[in-house]
Backbone as CSV, one residue per row, in Angstrom:
resi,resn,N_x,N_y,N_z,CA_x,CA_y,CA_z,C_x,C_y,C_z
1,MET,-11.210,21.806,-13.959,-12.070,22.032,-13.120,-12.681,22.729,-12.973
2,LYS,-13.942,22.795,-13.006,-15.422,24.198,-12.540,-15.363,23.940,-11.128
3,THR,-15.628,25.567,-11.396,-15.749,25.953,-9.680,-16.963,26.079,-9.088
4,PRO,-17.372,25.851,-8.213,-18.018,25.788,-7.278,-19.514,26.566,-7.742
5,GLY,-19.474,27.983,-8.222,-19.937,28.591,-8.618,-20.484,28.456,-10.008
6,GLU,-19.313,27.954,-11.081,-20.140,26.831,-12.421,-20.758,25.947,-11.676
7,LEU,-20.474,24.843,-11.398,-21.208,23.835,-11.117,-22.919,23.833,-10.737
8,THR,-22.679,25.386,-9.697,-24.154,25.470,-9.517,-24.947,26.173,-10.417
9,ASP,-24.058,27.082,-11.122,-24.922,27.273,-12.451,-25.534,26.118,-13.635
10,GLU,-24.719,24.975,-13.240,-25.090,24.172,-14.582,-25.621,23.298,-14.197
11,LEU,-26.587,23.050,-12.471,-27.547,22.581,-11.744,-28.047,23.227,-12.287
12,ILE,-28.631,24.592,-12.113,-29.335,25.195,-12.295,-30.046,24.840,-13.568
13,ARG,-29.242,25.296,-14.736,-29.407,25.140,-16.403,-30.627,23.847,-16.308
14,LEU,-29.590,22.736,-15.868,-30.577,21.245,-16.061,-31.278,21.533,-15.228
15,ALA,-31.715,21.877,-14.539,-33.389,21.603,-13.503,-34.230,22.289,-13.984
16,LEU,-33.432,23.379,-14.500,-34.923,24.645,-15.447,-35.042,24.028,-16.818
17,ALA,-34.493,23.225,-17.595,-34.029,22.404,-18.193,-35.202,21.211,-18.214
18,GLU,-35.248,20.137,-17.043,-36.138,19.400,-17.037,-37.311,19.618,-16.340
19,ASP,-37.540,20.634,-16.159,-38.863,21.563,-15.936,-39.402,21.986,-17.008
20,ILE,-38.751,22.912,-17.567,-39.271,23.772,-18.478,-39.520,23.054,-19.852
21,GLY,-38.626,22.316,-20.568,-38.149,21.612,-21.342,-38.461,22.514,-22.412
22,ASP,-39.152,22.801,-23.297,-39.193,23.582,-24.721,-40.330,24.825,-24.298
23,GLY,-41.043,24.686,-23.193,-41.578,25.640,-23.246,-42.678,25.591,-21.823
24,ASP,-43.171,26.475,-21.886,-44.523,26.211,-20.283,-45.816,26.523,-20.604
25,PRO,-46.369,25.568,-21.106,-47.713,26.233,-22.010,-48.546,26.547,-21.145
26,THR,-49.004,26.096,-20.025,-49.724,26.834,-19.016,-49.739,27.980,-18.510
27,THR,-48.321,28.165,-18.292,-47.988,29.743,-17.902,-48.444,30.569,-19.414
28,LEU,-47.695,30.452,-20.657,-48.001,30.722,-21.575,-49.282,31.146,-21.875
29,CYS,-50.487,29.997,-21.655,-51.715,30.580,-21.864,-52.197,31.429,-21.488
30,CYS,-52.009,31.617,-20.209,-52.702,32.592,-19.779,-52.072,34.054,-19.077
31,ILE,-50.799,33.370,-19.155,-50.230,34.949,-18.616,-50.029,35.818,-20.054
32,PRO,-50.190,37.067,-19.561,-49.498,37.634,-20.842,-47.953,38.130,-20.647
33,PRO,-47.175,38.359,-21.443,-45.733,38.726,-20.882,-45.748,39.950,-20.334
34,SER,-46.206,40.826,-20.827,-46.018,42.416,-19.819,-46.735,42.153,-18.037
35,ALA,-47.897,41.409,-17.878,-47.848,41.004,-16.450,-46.587,40.549,-15.290
36,ARG,-46.787,41.804,-14.300,-45.807,41.569,-12.961,-46.785,41.208,-12.326
37,GLY,-46.013,40.783,-10.677,-46.524,40.395,-9.911,-45.427,40.086,-8.608
38,LYS,-46.181,39.399,-7.202,-45.099,39.596,-6.764,-45.581,37.976,-5.837
39,ASN,-44.633,37.499,-5.565,-44.668,36.580,-4.468,-43.697,36.175,-3.184
40,ARG,-44.242,36.017,-2.143,-43.424,35.485,-1.083,-43.151,34.368,-0.235
41,LEU,-41.935,34.088,0.278,-41.689,32.874,0.831,-42.266,32.685,2.495
42,LEU,-43.149,31.633,2.353,-44.001,31.984,3.615,-43.332,30.507,4.738
43,ILE,-42.515,30.615,5.403,-42.150,29.026,6.376,-43.683,28.721,7.373
44,LYS,-43.802,26.901,6.946,-45.178,26.812,7.445,-44.441,26.161,8.485
45,GLU,-42.827,25.683,9.109,-43.026,24.529,9.608,-41.015,25.371,10.519
46,ASP,-41.266,25.187,11.604,-40.024,25.641,12.451,-39.032,24.822,12.089
47,GLY,-37.497,25.582,12.092,-36.145,25.205,11.537,-35.561,25.828,11.317
48,VAL,-34.179,25.824,10.728,-33.404,26.612,9.975,-33.545,27.234,8.819
49,LEU,-33.475,28.142,8.376,-33.655,28.331,6.992,-32.342,28.266,6.491
50,ALA,-32.319,27.627,4.543,-30.969,27.621,4.226,-31.693,27.742,2.605
51,GLY,-30.680,27.975,1.547,-30.868,28.545,0.764,-31.481,29.814,-0.068
52,VAL,-31.321,30.598,0.879,-31.978,32.129,0.421,-31.119,32.430,-0.770
53,ASP,-29.807,32.457,-0.714,-28.460,32.587,-1.930,-29.040,32.186,-2.850
54,MET,-29.115,30.947,-2.351,-29.257,29.809,-3.793,-30.773,30.216,-4.405
55,ALA,-31.777,30.593,-4.119,-33.218,31.070,-4.860,-32.946,32.328,-5.164
56,GLN,-31.972,33.003,-4.865,-31.742,34.543,-5.155,-30.886,34.030,-6.939
57,ARG,-30.256,33.525,-6.406,-29.290,32.879,-7.677,-29.928,32.575,-9.223
58,ILE,-30.680,31.584,-8.373,-31.924,30.634,-9.590,-32.605,31.991,-9.928
59,PHE,-33.129,32.572,-9.728,-34.040,33.795,-9.970,-33.559,35.041,-10.761
60,HIS,-32.050,35.313,-10.619,-30.914,36.292,-11.487,-30.739,35.302,-12.672
61,TYR,-30.586,34.074,-12.573,-30.057,33.286,-13.868,-31.058,33.384,-14.758
62,PHE,-32.445,32.984,-14.428,-33.136,32.621,-15.160,-33.767,34.445,-15.605
63,ASP,-34.182,34.944,-14.653,-34.167,36.449,-15.170,-34.197,37.450,-14.081
64,PRO,-32.644,37.951,-15.106,-32.008,39.084,-14.499,-32.602,40.310,-13.506
65,GLU,-34.281,40.547,-14.384,-34.981,41.497,-13.872,-35.757,41.436,-12.710
66,LEU,-35.920,40.116,-12.022,-36.589,39.266,-10.774,-36.424,40.224,-9.387
67,GLN,-36.843,40.726,-8.643,-36.260,41.344,-7.670,-36.814,41.268,-6.208
68,MET,-35.595,40.571,-5.570,-36.084,39.800,-4.396,-35.411,40.884,-2.731
69,ASN,-36.523,41.057,-1.985,-36.342,42.014,-0.505,-36.508,41.311,0.352
70,LEU,-34.966,40.817,0.729,-34.523,40.156,1.494,-35.223,40.681,3.004
71,PHE,-35.542,39.487,3.893,-36.168,39.523,5.085,-35.380,38.797,5.908
72,LEU,-34.913,37.402,5.947,-34.503,36.570,6.989,-33.552,36.318,5.996
73,ALA,-31.965,35.773,6.559,-30.427,35.565,6.276,-30.745,34.192,6.714
74,ASP,-29.612,33.105,5.747,-29.345,31.840,5.987,-28.651,31.589,6.859
75,GLY,-29.558,30.562,7.451,-28.771,30.230,8.919,-29.888,30.668,10.445
76,THR,-30.672,31.853,9.805,-31.941,32.202,10.851,-32.524,30.902,11.576
77,GLU,-32.637,30.743,12.358,-33.902,29.793,12.978,-35.211,30.245,13.046
78,VAL,-36.015,29.478,12.149,-37.568,30.517,11.980,-38.391,29.922,12.530
79,ARG,-39.411,29.890,12.487,-40.867,29.714,13.125,-41.968,29.479,12.007
80,ALA,-42.745,28.746,11.887,-43.714,28.826,10.971,-44.668,30.103,11.389
81,GLY,-44.420,30.576,9.982,-45.466,31.762,9.831,-44.506,32.687,9.608
82,ASP,-43.548,32.736,9.403,-42.356,33.987,9.055,-42.057,33.683,7.766
83,VAL,-42.159,35.193,7.168,-41.953,35.277,5.749,-40.157,35.742,5.523
84,ALA,-39.553,34.694,4.752,-38.036,35.118,4.281,-37.736,36.109,3.215
85,PHE,-38.905,36.044,2.454,-38.483,37.127,1.344,-39.555,37.238,0.480
86,THR,-39.315,38.449,-0.415,-40.533,38.662,-1.497,-39.901,38.445,-2.792
87,VAL,-40.436,38.017,-3.860,-39.536,38.485,-5.204,-40.666,38.666,-5.783
88,GLU,-40.402,39.812,-6.922,-41.309,40.420,-7.967,-40.669,40.917,-9.109
89,GLY,-41.487,40.836,-10.091,-41.209,41.079,-11.371,-42.145,40.129,-12.172
90,SER,-41.694,40.077,-13.698,-42.597,39.311,-14.689,-43.271,37.524,-13.522
91,ILE,-44.745,37.733,-13.936,-45.034,36.306,-13.433,-44.674,35.631,-14.309
92,ARG,-44.638,35.367,-15.505,-44.361,34.220,-15.957,-43.175,33.742,-15.672
93,SER,-42.222,34.767,-15.079,-40.740,34.193,-14.835,-40.904,33.403,-13.264
94,LEU,-42.007,34.238,-12.608,-42.291,34.018,-10.960,-42.915,32.161,-11.460
95,LEU,-43.722,32.018,-11.977,-44.422,30.822,-12.228,-43.276,29.921,-12.327
96,GLN,-41.982,29.994,-13.335,-41.669,29.327,-14.193,-40.391,28.820,-13.317
97,THR,-39.917,29.928,-12.458,-38.587,29.456,-11.310,-39.393,29.232,-9.808
98,GLU,-40.611,28.932,-9.689,-41.124,29.015,-8.076,-40.765,27.767,-7.565
99,ARG,-40.946,26.692,-8.135,-40.759,24.919,-7.864,-39.154,25.087,-7.926
100,LEU,-38.251,25.373,-8.455,-36.789,24.877,-8.367,-36.347,25.886,-7.449
101,ALA,-36.686,27.024,-7.581,-36.325,27.875,-5.725,-36.912,27.018,-4.517
102,LEU,-38.508,26.546,-4.554,-38.266,25.647,-3.385,-38.078,24.683,-3.356
103,ASN,-37.906,23.877,-4.240,-36.927,22.386,-4.164,-35.681,22.916,-3.145
104,VAL,-35.232,23.587,-4.194,-33.337,23.781,-3.312,-33.934,24.146,-1.781
105,MET,-34.390,24.906,-1.893,-34.391,25.980,-0.185,-35.241,24.285,0.691
106,GLN,-36.367,23.522,0.570,-36.751,22.740,1.177,-35.737,22.195,1.759
107,ARG,-35.201,21.598,0.067,-33.866,20.730,0.998,-32.670,21.113,1.424
108,MET,-32.308,22.238,1.259,-31.185,23.029,1.765,-32.048,22.873,3.568
109,SER,-33.227,23.961,3.573,-33.375,24.237,4.631,-33.389,22.585,5.850
110,GLY,-34.194,21.766,5.548,-34.087,20.595,6.225,-32.020,20.160,6.661
111,ILE,-31.835,20.039,5.855,-30.652,19.470,5.971,-30.121,20.361,6.763
112,ALA,-29.901,21.491,6.835,-29.474,22.617,7.881,-30.108,22.615,9.298
113,THR,-31.965,22.396,9.053,-32.594,22.330,10.487,-31.630,20.960,11.139
114,LEU,-31.495,20.028,10.093,-30.790,18.953,11.082,-29.561,18.969,11.615
115,THR,-28.713,19.250,10.880,-27.654,19.489,11.116,-27.724,20.279,12.342
116,ARG,-28.097,21.614,12.578,-28.447,22.316,13.906,-28.311,21.340,15.038
117,ARG,-29.731,20.565,15.103,-29.996,19.633,15.565,-28.967,18.605,16.569
118,TYR,-27.827,18.401,15.710,-26.623,17.468,15.932,-25.545,18.711,16.651
119,VAL,-25.794,19.530,15.721,-24.509,20.155,16.606,-25.021,20.921,17.954
120,LYS,-26.317,21.235,18.254,-26.618,21.399,19.590,-26.395,20.163,20.210
121,GLN,-26.416,18.876,20.153,-25.863,17.976,20.590,-24.741,17.921,21.246
122,LEU,-24.063,18.449,20.454,-22.679,17.828,20.488,-21.810,19.728,21.338
123,GLU,-22.948,20.653,22.335,-22.892,21.418,22.425,-21.598,21.106,24.022
124,GLY,-20.030,21.950,24.305,-19.472,21.251,25.264,-18.353,20.296,25.207
125,THR,-18.358,19.940,24.262,-17.403,18.995,23.488,-16.730,19.329,22.579
126,ARG,-15.556,18.422,22.090,-14.521,19.211,21.406,-14.359,18.459,20.003
127,THR,-16.094,17.735,19.799,-16.162,17.151,18.586,-16.838,18.352,17.575
128,GLN,-16.568,17.947,16.318,-17.590,18.563,15.467,-17.829,17.616,14.550
129,VAL,-18.873,17.993,13.872,-20.345,16.744,13.153,-19.793,17.384,11.672
130,LEU,-19.462,16.186,10.405,-19.316,16.402,9.346,-20.290,15.620,8.382
131,ASP,-20.276,15.999,7.397,-21.194,16.063,6.396,-20.152,14.658,5.635
132,THR,-21.162,13.472,4.872,-20.163,12.980,3.907,-20.511,12.871,2.577
133,ARG,-20.109,11.795,1.568,-20.460,12.328,0.227,-21.348,11.538,0.132
134,LYS,-22.411,10.892,0.746,-24.140,10.603,0.583,-24.536,11.620,0.878
135,THR,-24.793,12.018,-0.969,-25.308,13.322,-1.502,-26.065,13.211,-2.296
136,THR,-27.190,13.790,-2.523,-28.367,13.621,-4.032,-27.082,14.083,-5.101
137,PRO,-26.866,13.432,-5.954,-26.130,13.400,-7.404,-26.221,14.981,-8.128
138,GLY,-25.410,16.056,-8.535,-25.230,17.167,-9.004,-25.656,17.925,-8.047
139,MET,-26.526,17.490,-6.810,-26.966,18.730,-5.566,-25.660,18.819,-4.339
140,ARG,-24.464,18.282,-4.593,-23.891,18.121,-3.222,-23.033,19.660,-3.229
141,ILE,-22.929,20.679,-3.944,-22.400,22.163,-3.179,-23.592,22.458,-2.695
142,MET,-25.047,22.639,-2.668,-26.010,23.138,-2.179,-25.866,22.045,-1.027
143,GLU,-25.929,20.911,-1.046,-26.223,20.588,0.137,-25.486,20.341,1.277
144,LYS,-23.866,20.188,0.688,-22.764,20.701,1.474,-22.953,22.247,2.277
145,GLU,-23.111,23.043,1.562,-23.217,24.318,1.994,-24.327,24.489,2.812
146,ALA,-25.427,24.164,2.335,-26.410,23.492,4.086,-26.119,23.013,5.306
147,VAL,-25.065,22.160,5.341,-25.035,21.644,6.493,-23.821,22.913,7.029
148,ARG,-23.144,23.291,6.274,-22.412,24.431,7.065,-23.245,25.688,7.532
149,ILE,-24.522,25.880,6.925,-25.193,26.489,7.253,-26.082,26.198,8.724
150,GLY,-25.767,25.031,8.713,-26.522,24.555,9.941,-25.343,24.539,11.374
151,GLY,-24.202,24.685,10.652,-23.505,24.868,11.876,-22.229,23.586,11.656
152,GLY,-22.638,22.583,11.049,-21.329,21.273,11.084,-20.785,21.795,9.554
153,GLY,-19.648,20.660,9.074,-18.106,20.508,8.967,-18.162,19.821,7.458
154,ASN,-17.831,20.479,6.383,-17.912,19.655,5.459,-16.694,18.703,5.283
155,HIS,-16.386,17.339,5.515,-15.534,16.356,5.481,-14.489,16.607,4.100
156,ARG,-15.096,16.263,2.858,-14.644,16.749,1.807,-15.652,17.217,1.009
157,ILE,-15.232,17.939,-0.114,-16.254,18.158,-1.181,-16.164,16.767,-1.632
158,GLY,-15.321,16.499,-2.411,-15.140,15.337,-3.576,-14.441,14.250,-3.061
159,LEU,-14.272,13.286,-4.052,-12.540,12.628,-4.512,-11.150,12.992,-4.740
160,PHE,-11.745,14.484,-5.094,-10.227,14.991,-5.818,-9.644,16.374,-4.272
161,ASP,-9.973,16.151,-2.985,-9.684,17.741,-2.425,-9.502,16.932,-1.209
162,MET,-9.151,15.529,-0.982,-8.504,14.917,0.072,-8.294,13.392,-0.329
163,ILE,-6.914,12.867,0.119,-7.274,11.399,0.239,-7.191,10.481,1.563
164,LEU,-8.792,9.803,1.352,-9.431,8.779,2.117,-9.139,7.569,1.502
165,LEU,-8.315,6.609,2.543,-8.381,5.355,2.250,-9.109,4.447,3.225
166,LYS,-10.244,4.243,2.040,-11.007,3.762,3.149,-10.967,1.763,2.883
167,ASP,-11.663,1.187,3.190,-11.788,-0.305,3.402,-11.078,-0.655,1.940
168,ASN,-12.137,-0.516,0.842,-11.703,-0.951,-0.383,-10.795,-0.873,-0.661
169,HIS,-9.999,0.656,-0.251,-8.373,1.015,-1.043,-7.400,0.297,-0.659
170,VAL,-7.347,-0.162,0.687,-7.311,-0.842,2.109,-6.715,-1.934,1.317
171,ASP,-7.577,-2.972,0.748,-7.563,-4.332,0.911,-7.536,-4.322,-0.564
172,PHE,-7.790,-3.567,-1.315,-7.074,-3.541,-2.928,-5.864,-3.259,-2.964
173,ALA,-5.135,-2.546,-1.991,-3.554,-2.138,-1.752,-2.744,-3.092,-1.546
174,GLY,-3.878,-3.838,-0.732,-2.668,-4.882,0.124,-2.470,-4.701,1.707
175,GLY,-2.930,-3.649,1.989,-3.024,-3.805,3.829,-3.033,-1.613,3.972
176,ILE,-3.062,-1.747,4.792,-2.399,-0.397,5.722,-1.580,-0.033,4.973
177,GLU,-0.175,-0.298,6.087,0.785,0.167,5.282,1.410,0.564,3.773
178,GLN,0.980,-0.248,2.668,0.545,-0.543,1.556,0.251,0.649,0.953
179,ALA,-1.315,0.974,1.937,-1.860,1.919,1.123,-1.532,4.059,1.631
180,ILE,-0.596,3.207,2.528,-0.365,5.052,3.450,0.587,5.024,2.603
181,THR,1.722,4.169,2.157,2.857,4.433,1.322,2.554,4.775,0.039
182,CYS,1.651,4.371,-0.722,1.372,4.540,-1.978,0.842,5.661,-2.218
183,ALA,-0.028,6.232,-0.951,-0.738,7.899,-0.705,0.433,8.512,-0.622
184,GLN,1.695,8.094,0.209,2.359,9.172,0.119,3.358,9.204,-1.031
185,ARG,3.774,8.253,-1.752,4.614,8.250,-3.020,3.593,8.797,-4.149
186,TYR,2.497,8.869,-3.861,1.567,9.543,-5.431,1.712,10.816,-5.048
187,LEU,1.344,11.647,-3.963,1.824,13.461,-3.439,2.637,13.811,-3.900
188,LYS,3.727,12.962,-3.399,5.294,13.574,-3.690,5.494,13.436,-5.532
189,GLU,5.286,12.425,-6.079,5.620,12.546,-7.705,4.311,13.436,-8.075
190,LYS,3.361,13.543,-7.381,2.590,14.324,-8.380,2.704,16.176,-7.743
191,GLY,3.608,16.276,-6.938,3.395,17.541,-6.072,2.535,18.202,-5.072
192,GLN,1.408,17.368,-5.393,-0.337,17.614,-4.508,0.611,17.927,-2.769
193,ASP,-0.379,18.718,-2.518,-0.227,18.942,-1.059,-1.725,18.763,-0.701
194,LEU,-2.421,17.078,-0.555,-3.317,16.703,0.273,-3.472,16.053,1.624
195,LYS,-4.470,16.415,2.161,-4.662,15.385,3.494,-4.636,14.415,3.138
196,ILE,-3.949,13.483,4.148,-4.478,12.050,4.082,-5.136,11.124,5.471
197,GLU,-6.105,10.400,5.291,-6.889,10.155,5.757,-6.902,8.440,5.836
198,VAL,-7.142,7.670,6.786,-7.117,6.013,6.383,-8.232,5.891,7.683
199,GLU,-9.070,4.650,7.209,-10.136,3.911,7.705,-9.084,2.783,8.418
200,VAL,-9.369,2.714,9.666,-9.286,1.382,10.097,-10.420,0.683,10.884
201,ARG,-10.330,-0.739,10.837,-11.709,-1.235,11.248,-11.730,-2.012,12.529
202,ASN,-10.493,-2.377,12.742,-9.628,-3.106,14.438,-8.850,-2.390,15.087
203,PHE,-8.046,-2.793,16.213,-7.124,-2.320,16.742,-6.163,-2.429,15.497
204,ASP,-5.790,-4.145,15.488,-4.558,-4.247,14.559,-4.266,-2.840,13.972
205,GLU,-5.410,-2.791,12.494,-5.149,-1.923,11.677,-4.662,-0.777,12.118
206,LEU,-5.563,-0.275,13.307,-4.953,1.281,13.749,-3.479,1.141,14.435
207,GLU,-3.089,0.197,14.880,-1.334,-0.068,15.447,-0.609,0.281,14.117
208,GLU,-1.130,-0.547,13.080,-0.460,-0.526,11.417,-0.131,0.895,10.975
209,ALA,-1.282,1.805,11.242,-1.521,3.033,10.720,-0.508,3.735,11.911
210,LEU,-0.470,3.668,13.089,0.571,4.358,13.457,1.756,4.057,13.163
211,ARG,2.240,2.700,13.270,3.766,2.638,13.114,3.684,3.218,11.212
212,THR,3.080,3.304,11.104,3.839,3.660,9.276,3.468,5.591,9.233
213,GLY,2.405,5.528,10.087,2.512,7.375,10.256,2.218,7.999,9.055
214,GLY,2.897,9.222,8.830,2.286,10.222,7.921,1.504,10.541,7.410
215,ILE,0.332,10.628,8.016,-0.703,10.791,7.880,-1.266,12.064,8.709
216,ASP,-2.702,11.926,8.199,-3.526,13.449,9.203,-4.620,13.237,10.321
217,ARG,-5.215,11.991,9.442,-6.278,12.034,10.641,-6.644,10.101,10.387
218,ILE,-7.051,9.803,11.542,-7.584,8.519,11.652,-9.043,7.756,11.614
219,MET,-9.424,7.286,10.657,-10.920,7.313,10.601,-11.199,5.733,11.659
220,LEU,-12.068,6.000,12.673,-12.150,4.887,12.947,-13.808,4.092,13.038
221,ASP,-13.691,3.037,11.720,-14.809,2.488,11.563,-15.666,2.052,11.872
222,ASN,-16.559,2.122,12.870,-17.551,0.984,13.271,-16.860,0.252,14.693
223,PHE,-16.106,1.331,15.507,-15.684,1.468,16.885,-16.744,1.426,17.615
224,SER,-16.686,0.553,18.387,-18.004,0.694,19.750,-17.449,1.631,20.387
225,ILE,-18.517,2.580,21.584,-17.804,3.424,22.460,-16.384,3.097,22.910
226,ALA,-16.879,2.021,24.037,-15.770,1.758,24.599,-14.630,1.843,24.088
227,ASP,-14.379,0.992,22.551,-13.305,0.869,21.578,-12.689,2.224,21.305
228,THR,-13.733,2.902,21.035,-13.371,4.399,20.939,-12.409,4.845,21.981
229,ARG,-13.391,4.725,22.924,-12.195,5.570,24.007,-10.705,5.275,24.506
230,GLU,-10.316,3.722,23.758,-9.428,3.210,24.058,-8.592,3.701,22.717
231,ALA,-9.139,3.562,21.474,-8.085,4.446,20.177,-7.605,5.804,20.805
232,VAL,-8.919,6.338,20.961,-8.308,7.442,20.921,-7.541,8.117,22.042
233,ARG,-6.931,6.948,23.467,-6.083,6.902,23.871,-4.693,6.353,23.272
234,ARG,-4.994,5.314,22.633,-3.608,5.416,21.568,-3.310,6.085,20.819
235,VAL,-3.895,6.769,19.839,-3.721,7.860,19.118,-2.900,9.060,19.654
236,ALA,-3.384,9.463,20.940,-2.639,10.573,21.810,-2.303,11.781,21.260
237,GLY,-3.508,12.041,20.444,-3.184,13.654,19.881,-2.068,13.435,18.825
238,ARG,-1.688,12.395,18.378,-0.838,12.210,17.080,-1.375,13.005,15.882
239,TYR,-2.555,12.495,15.788,-3.256,12.367,14.590,-4.790,12.700,14.818
240,GLU,-5.021,13.489,14.104,-6.941,13.778,14.217,-7.609,12.678,14.043
241,THR,-8.446,12.679,15.205,-9.451,10.980,14.983,-10.646,11.340,14.853
242,GLU,-11.929,10.665,13.880,-13.012,10.864,13.679,-13.622,9.602,13.834
243,SER,-14.886,9.323,14.389,-15.706,8.117,14.005,-17.267,8.026,13.274
244,SER,-16.975,7.105,12.850,-17.711,6.967,11.563,-18.205,5.316,11.331
245,GLY,-19.556,5.579,11.076,-20.126,4.192,10.698,-21.259,3.545,11.402
246,GLY,-22.455,4.012,11.002,-24.046,3.663,12.033,-24.273,4.691,13.044
247,ILE,-23.303,5.699,13.456,-23.568,6.653,15.034,-25.010,7.541,14.532
248,THR,-26.074,7.454,15.356,-27.094,7.806,15.674,-27.332,9.198,16.411
249,PHE,-28.292,10.008,16.358,-28.494,11.012,17.609,-28.010,10.947,18.488
250,ASP,-28.601,9.434,19.074,-28.880,9.336,20.392,-27.344,8.487,20.857
251,SER,-26.532,8.054,20.340,-25.349,7.998,20.219,-24.246,8.819,19.705
252,LEU,-24.896,10.036,19.399,-23.683,10.921,19.052,-22.900,11.625,19.935
253,ARG,-23.574,11.706,21.259,-22.770,12.722,22.287,-21.724,11.871,23.575
254,PRO,-22.143,10.418,22.995,-21.368,9.172,24.189,-20.061,9.547,23.233
255,TYR,-20.286,9.291,21.582,-19.084,9.360,20.912,-18.162,10.665,21.200
256,ALA,-18.928,11.502,21.133,-17.690,12.611,21.774,-17.403,12.852,22.744
257,ASP,-18.123,11.920,23.727,-17.856,12.035,24.581,-16.156,11.531,24.826
258,CYS,-16.167,10.390,23.807,-14.637,9.606,23.907,-13.662,10.748,23.728
259,GLY,-13.596,11.936,22.867,-12.610,12.638,22.882,-12.068,12.764,21.830
260,VAL,-13.332,12.181,20.280,-12.797,12.317,18.798,-12.834,13.955,18.491
261,ASP,-12.127,14.310,17.433,-12.196,14.749,16.702,-13.540,15.763,16.037
262,TYR,-13.800,14.593,15.544,-15.088,14.474,14.000,-15.958,13.337,14.185
263,ILE,-16.936,13.812,13.968,-17.942,12.391,14.172,-18.873,12.582,12.520
264,SER,-18.214,11.835,11.870,-19.253,12.168,10.404,-20.641,11.045,10.198
265,VAL,-21.339,12.245,9.532,-22.544,11.361,9.918,-23.301,11.149,8.380
266,GLY,-23.672,10.433,7.979,-24.265,10.457,6.537,-25.524,10.809,6.402
267,ALA,-26.523,10.339,7.420,-27.831,11.025,7.284,-28.053,12.277,7.240
268,LEU,-27.281,13.402,7.227,-27.042,14.679,7.435,-27.892,15.025,6.262
269,THR,-27.720,14.344,4.922,-27.845,14.082,3.647,-28.811,13.194,2.840
270,HIS,-28.397,12.199,3.705,-29.235,11.075,2.903,-30.633,10.938,3.343
271,SER,-31.099,11.158,4.678,-31.774,10.629,4.956,-33.439,12.050,5.651
272,VAL,-32.706,13.061,5.679,-32.980,14.167,5.467,-34.654,14.634,5.688
273,LYS,-35.270,15.365,6.226,-36.872,15.935,5.796,-36.960,17.227,5.326
274,SER,-37.489,17.567,4.262,-36.990,18.715,4.401,-38.017,19.287,4.833
275,LEU,-37.936,20.937,4.570,-38.508,21.898,5.265,-39.884,22.149,4.567
276,ASP,-40.857,22.373,5.911,-42.594,22.820,4.886,-41.961,24.338,4.386
277,MET,-42.436,24.884,3.595,-42.485,26.127,2.740,-43.811,26.459,1.772
278,SER,-43.784,27.855,1.557,-44.229,27.776,-0.109,-44.057,29.155,-0.022
279,LEU,-44.094,28.951,-1.352,-43.958,30.290,-2.582,-45.183,30.997,-2.996
280,LYS,-46.216,31.984,-2.510,-47.201,32.073,-2.993,-47.378,33.256,-3.686
281,ALA,-48.639,34.096,-4.473,-48.314,35.177,-5.316,-49.116,36.020,-3.924
282,ILE,-48.445,37.697,-4.019,-49.150,38.492,-3.043,-50.559,39.159,-3.682
283,PRO,-51.708,38.926,-3.687,-52.874,39.821,-4.619,-52.419,40.992,-4.485
284,SER,-52.476,41.559,-5.543,-52.692,42.810,-6.170,-53.806,43.618,-5.237
285,GLU,-53.337,45.067,-4.984,-54.189,45.282,-4.158,-55.408,46.591,-4.753
């Protein structure tokens, strides 16, 4: 299996191939090979900065001689008018990497900004906000990193690093108990040490999960606030609890006040607005 770093480099390679193809005639026709210049990353909207490290990786991947001068780090709360960094070197390289660097930084900063808003809404509770697998195909590593930069947690990276028995798994397996026992048997046979989480849709399924046992977390899917409070009481600290399904920013705090350990929010990555910023040339003196 490829490492996160290898997956990131693969994404950068594919994104550059998508944009540049077999060449960039616009740049090549008017910029001589020896021309050098400098760009600056200008923040145009208040938010949380994310993607600086990724931008640096993009520049270095395309042209190791591009040099960045960093002023603001990932996770910084920024305001319109702030300058995050400058990057200088071959103008041809600057022009061919600016769109990819901007796309990544705007997307990641939008996710980090929204996540920070959710995190602040949960201050004073025991609850942590988590992301989901509802990510842009191919960009999951970057988007989940942006959630972490914003102060949230990652539910899981993919299908490989946790067993999450969702409704379809339960239905196809024949029920909560069957799904859990199959997961336990599989891990024993494979010699794997993965956490097991099971999604329950009602109190009958919750009681079945509690009777079966041998799990790590119970996901309360589309439970009302009142039912969530009762479910947390029934679990009584035996397993971690997670609320999921249709939870909005306005209902986030009431669910957290029920005492759940986690709330997973797909909107952190699937409905986010990119943060406005630009990467513009600094005129030579």
